[in-house]
C-alpha positions in Angstrom: -25.9 152.1 177.5 -29.5 151.7 176.6 -30.4 148.1 176.5 -34.0 148.7 175.5 -33.0 149.9 172.1 -31.6 146.4 171.2 -34.0 144.2 173.1 -36.2 143.9 176.1 -33.6 143.1 178.9 -36.4 142.6 181.4 -37.8 139.8 179.2 -34.4 137.9 179.3 -32.9 138.7 182.7 -35.1 137.5 185.6 -37.7 135.9 183.4 -39.1 132.7 184.8 -39.7 129.7 182.5 -43.3 128.9 181.5 -45.3 127.3 184.2 -48.1 124.8 183.3 -51.1 123.9 185.3 -50.2 121.8 188.4 -46.5 122.6 188.1 -44.5 124.6 190.6 -42.5 127.6 189.4 -38.7 127.2 189.6 -36.2 129.9 190.5 -33.8 130.9 187.7 -30.1 130.2 188.3 -27.4 132.5 187.0 -23.6 132.4 187.2 -22.2 134.6 190.0 -19.7 136.2 187.6 -18.1 136.0 184.2 -14.3 136.5 183.9 -13.4 139.1 181.3 -9.9 139.5 179.9 -8.9 143.1 179.8 -7.0 142.4 176.5 -10.3 141.7 174.8 -12.7 144.0 176.5 -12.0 147.7 177.2 -12.6 148.9 180.7 -13.8 152.2 179.4 -16.8 150.6 177.8 -18.2 149.9 181.3 -17.9 153.4 182.6 -21.0 155.6 182.9 -21.5 158.1 180.1 -23.9 160.8 178.9 -26.8 160.2 176.5 -27.8 156.9 174.9 -26.1 154.6 172.5 -26.9 151.1 171.2 -25.8 148.1 173.2 -22.8 146.5 171.3 -23.1 142.8 170.3 -20.1 141.8 172.5 -21.8 143.4 175.5 -25.0 141.3 174.9 -23.0 138.1 175.3 -21.9 139.4 178.7 -25.0 141.1 180.1 -27.9 139.2 178.6 -27.3 135.8 180.3 -29.9 133.1 179.2 -31.4 130.4 181.5 -29.3 127.3 182.4 -30.9 125.2 179.6 -29.6 127.7 177.1 -26.1 128.2 178.7 -24.5 125.5 176.5 -24.9 127.8 173.5 -22.9 130.6 175.1 -19.2 130.1 174.8 -18.4 132.6 177.6 -20.2 130.6 180.2 -19.6 127.0 178.9 -17.4 126.1 181.9 -20.3 127.0 184.3 -22.8 124.8 182.4 -20.8 121.5 182.3 -18.1 120.7 184.8 -15.0 118.8 183.6 -14.7 115.1 184.1 -12.5 113.9 186.9 -9.0 112.9 185.8 -6.1 111.3 187.7 -4.2 113.8 189.8 -0.5 112.8 189.6 0.7 116.4 190.0 -1.1 119.1 192.0 -0.3 122.7 192.8 -1.7 125.5 195.0 -0.8 129.1 194.5 -0.9 131.6 197.4 0.1 135.3 197.7 3.5 134.3 199.3 4.1 130.6 198.6 3.6 127.7 196.3 2.5 124.2 197.3 3.4 121.3 194.9 2.8 117.6 195.5 3.4 114.6 193.1 2.4 111.0 193.6 5.2 108.5 194.4 3.7 106.1 191.9 5.0 108.3 189.1 8.5 107.1 189.9 10.0 103.7 189.8 13.0 104.4 192.1 12.6 104.3 195.9 15.0 107.2 196.2 13.4 109.5 193.5 13.1 112.4 196.0 16.9 112.9 195.8 16.6 114.0 192.1 13.3 115.9 192.4 13.5 119.7 192.7 11.2 122.7 192.4 13.7 124.9 190.5 16.7 124.6 192.8 14.7 123.7 195.9 14.5 120.1 197.1 11.6 117.9 198.4 10.9 118.9 202.0 8.1 116.6 203.0 6.9 113.1 202.1 4.3 110.5 202.9 3.6 107.0 201.6 1.6 108.5 198.7 3.2 111.8 197.9 6.4 113.9 197.7 5.9 117.6 198.7 7.7 120.7 197.7 6.5 123.6 199.8 8.4 126.8 199.4 7.9 130.6 199.9 8.1 132.8 196.9 11.0 134.7 198.6 13.0 131.5 198.6 15.8 131.4 196.1 14.3 128.5 194.1 14.6 130.2 190.7 11.1 131.8 190.3 10.6 133.9 187.2 8.0 136.7 187.0 6.1 137.4 183.8 3.8 140.3 183.3 0.7 139.9 181.1 -2.2 142.3 180.4 -4.6 140.2 182.4 -2.4 138.6 185.1 1.0 138.4 186.7 2.6 135.0 186.2 5.2 133.2 188.3 7.0 130.4 186.4 9.1 127.6 187.8 10.3 124.2 186.6 9.7 120.9 188.3 12.9 119.0 187.5 13.7 115.3 188.0 17.1 113.8 187.3 17.5 110.2 188.4 20.5 109.4 190.5 22.8 106.4 190.3 24.9 104.8 187.5 21.8 103.3 185.8 18.4 104.7 184.8 15.1 103.0 185.4 13.2 106.0 184.2 13.9 109.1 182.1 14.5 112.6 183.6 11.9 115.3 183.0 11.3 119.0 183.3 7.7 120.2 183.8 6.9 123.9 183.6 4.7 125.2 186.4 2.9 128.5 186.5 0.9 130.5 189.0 -1.3 133.2 187.6 -2.4 136.2 189.7 -5.2 138.1 187.9 -5.3 141.8 188.0 -8.9 142.9 187.7 -11.3 139.9 187.7 -12.3 136.8 189.7 -10.2 133.8 188.9 -10.8 130.0 188.8 -8.6 127.0 188.6 -7.4 125.7 185.3 -4.7 123.1 184.5 -3.2 120.4 182.4 -3.5 116.8 183.5 -1.2 113.8 182.9 -1.8 111.0 180.5 -0.4 107.5 180.6 1.7 106.3 177.7 3.4 103.0 177.0 6.7 101.9 175.6 8.7 98.9 174.5 11.7 96.8 175.5 12.9 94.0 173.2 14.9 91.0 174.3 16.0 87.6 173.0 17.6 85.1 175.3 18.5 81.7 173.6 20.1 78.8 175.5 23.5 77.8 174.3 25.3 76.2 177.3 24.8 73.2 179.7 23.6 75.8 182.3 21.4 78.3 180.7 19.6 81.6 181.5 16.1 81.7 180.0 13.5 84.5 180.1 10.1 84.0 181.7 6.8 85.8 181.7 5.1 87.0 185.0 3.4 83.6 185.3 6.7 81.6 185.2 6.3 80.3 181.6 9.4 80.2 179.3 9.3 82.9 176.7 10.5 81.8 173.2 9.9 85.1 171.3 11.1 88.7 171.9 8.9 90.6 174.4 8.0 94.2 174.8 8.8 96.0 178.0 9.0 99.6 179.4 11.7 101.2 181.4 11.5 99.9 185.0 9.1 97.0 184.1 10.1 93.7 185.8 12.0 91.2 183.6 12.0 87.6 184.8 14.9 85.1 184.4 15.6 81.5 185.4 18.9 79.7 185.7 18.7 76.0 185.0 20.5 73.0 183.4 20.0 72.8 179.7 19.1 69.1 179.7 17.4 68.6 183.1 16.9 64.9 183.8 15.5 65.5 187.3 18.4 63.5 188.9 19.7 66.3 191.1 16.8 66.8 193.5 19.2 66.5 196.4 21.2 69.5 195.2 20.4 73.2 194.6 21.2 75.8 192.0 22.9 78.9 193.3 23.4 82.2 191.6 26.5 83.8 193.1 26.8 86.9 191.0 24.9 88.6 188.1 25.7 91.8 186.3 24.7 93.6 183.1 26.9 95.2 180.4 26.4 96.9 177.1 28.8 94.5 175.4 28.9 90.7 174.9 32.3 90.7 176.7 31.7 90.2 180.5 34.9 92.2 181.2 33.7 95.3 179.4 32.6 98.6 180.9 30.2 100.0 182.0 29.0 97.3 184.3 26.0 97.2 186.7 25.9 94.4 189.4 22.4 93.2 190.5 23.5 90.0 192.4 26.8 89.9 194.4 28.5 88.5 197.5 27.6 84.9 197.0 23.9 85.3 196.4 22.9 88.7 197.8 20.4 90.6 195.6 22.2 93.9 196.1 20.0 95.7 193.5 17.0 95.0 195.8 18.3 97.9 198.0 17.6 100.2 195.0 14.4 98.7 193.5 11.6 96.6 195.0 11.4 94.8 191.7 14.8 93.2 192.0 14.5 89.9 194.0 15.0 86.1 193.9 11.9 84.0 193.4 10.9 80.7 194.9 10.2 77.6 192.7 8.8 74.1 193.1 12.2 72.7 192.3 15.5 73.9 193.8 17.6 72.8 190.9 16.4 76.0 189.1 16.7 79.6 190.4 14.4 82.4 189.3 14.9 86.1 189.8 13.5 89.4 188.5 15.1 92.7 187.7 13.5 96.0 186.6 14.6 97.0 183.1 17.1 99.9 182.9 19.7 101.6 180.7 23.1 103.1 181.3 22.9 106.8 181.8 26.4 107.6 180.3 25.5 105.8 177.1 22.4 107.7 176.2 22.7 109.1 172.7 20.5 111.8 171.0 20.9 109.8 167.7 19.7 106.5 169.1 16.6 105.6 171.0 17.7 102.1 172.1 20.4 100.3 174.1 21.6 96.8 173.7 22.3 94.9 176.9 23.6 91.6 178.1 23.2 89.6 181.3 26.1 87.7 182.8 25.7 85.3 185.8 28.1 83.1 187.8 26.2 80.0 188.9 27.1 76.8 190.8 25.4 73.6 192.0 25.7 72.8 195.7 24.1 71.0 198.7 20.7 71.9 200.0 22.3 72.9 203.3 22.4 76.7 203.5 25.5 78.7 204.3 26.9 82.2 204.0 28.5 81.1 200.7 25.4 79.2 199.4 22.2 81.2 199.6 19.7 83.4 197.8 19.0 86.5 199.9 16.5 89.3 199.2 16.5 92.7 200.8 13.3 93.8 202.5 13.0 97.5 201.9 10.2 98.0 204.4 11.9 96.3 207.3 15.5 97.0 206.1 16.8 93.5 206.5 18.1 90.5 204.4 16.0 87.4 204.1 16.8 84.0 202.6 14.0 82.8 200.3 13.9 79.2 201.5 15.3 79.1 205.1 17.5 80.6 207.8 17.9 84.4 207.4 21.1 84.3 209.5 23.1 83.2 206.5 22.4 86.6 204.9 24.1 88.5 207.7 27.3 88.9 205.6 25.5 90.6 202.8 26.4 94.0 204.3 30.1 93.0 204.5 31.9 90.2 202.7 30.6 86.6 202.3 33.1 83.7 202.1 33.6 81.7 199.0 34.1 78.0 199.4 33.2 76.6 196.0 36.3 75.8 193.8 36.4 77.9 190.7 36.0 74.8 188.5 32.5 74.2 190.0 31.4 77.7 189.1 30.1 78.5 185.6 29.6 81.9 184.0 26.7 82.1 181.6 25.9 85.0 179.3 22.5 85.7 177.8 21.8 86.8 174.3 21.4 90.6 174.0 18.1 92.5 174.2 17.2 96.1 173.5 15.6 98.7 175.7 13.6 101.0 173.5 13.7 104.7 174.7 11.3 106.1 172.1 8.6 105.8 174.7 9.7 105.1 178.3 6.3 103.9 179.6 6.4 106.2 182.6 3.6 108.5 183.7 3.6 111.6 181.4 2.9 114.9 183.1 2.2 118.0 181.1 2.7 121.7 182.2 0.4 122.8 185.0 -1.0 126.4 185.4 -3.0 127.3 188.6 -4.8 130.5 189.4 -4.0 131.9 192.9 -6.8 131.4 195.4 -8.9 129.7 192.8 -11.3 126.8 193.1 -9.2 123.8 194.3 -9.7 120.4 195.7 -10.5 120.9 199.4 -8.9 117.7 200.5 -5.7 118.5 198.7 -5.7 122.0 200.1 -6.1 120.9 203.7 -3.4 118.2 203.2 -0.9 120.7 201.9 -1.8 123.3 204.5 -1.2 120.8 207.3 2.2 119.8 206.0 3.2 123.5 205.6 2.2 124.2 209.2 4.2 121.1 210.4 7.2 122.3 208.5 7.1 125.8 210.1 
């Protein structure tokens, strides 16, 4: 091609900017390369030929690169002119010639055992730290990789799947398409889609009707009188107390022996999910750090918190909400602790039971069967009014599909981290 026929190339490429008196000349800076899709530009156009012909307009955009101050006007080099702003990295992936590295932050999940339901295709999580779950697998592994041939690249597609385990759901399952692109003819660079946080709602209304009542609280411990908005997995606070508290029972203590949730006002209905059992053991605390008894300035009330959830088997495509009820068996007893009168939380970190006010030894039976000494007449079962869990927006971290070019520009810290874990696994 004869560039001189359509413009003075030497006056554009390699031309230094004007230099005034007393100023120092600056060296021009050009991009190292421009990636060209073969589907848009013909390879034959760049082969040597006989004679002369005018330089096509599309070739000028590629060959006549202006100076950095003018780069913002050229769409083909816009990425080189202004780097993208940093965004939260909840999901990250590296593509190599023979393997794929995927890591996802633990904070995406509300369950402490989320790794059991997280898979790369058919392959499970094979590494984990306090911050991330890792899925590191060779392409020859039978994970369910799918090859796709494009004019500009070869793509390898796989789904990142999450299906919560257990009889209740604290977060919704998801399927995230992942793709590694191996370009055929040109240099490549990293591209991708980043997650965005979205909120959701949970409605509840708990109204006192009995001598011993169950009332909702906010995070500061104040009684809530109006329906509140929650998201799946967000902590809901409750307090068991006497409806007309005169303050004459300071030598006694309120005990919650058992609590469970149902989808019906009838406590004997199914399905049923138990959160407190065995004479005051917060059994749901072994599944979620949000479920625990709370201390109070007065022991004639008992507070506790549970993460909002729904029943998996009752999810309907025609309804985006579930109606739930809380039922609790409570009793008033002496201040003296025993294996049948206690409030025990489970410490997930140290894997042990702890009484919120005193001797942890009374919690030893939480792993077996605790005795019952209160007569049935002294125990009261109270039921809360219903509340709804809105599923139209679950409030969890939303992660969109991610596509990564093999051996492209990646975060060096993340690359080193994944490389180290891969070497440890091998």
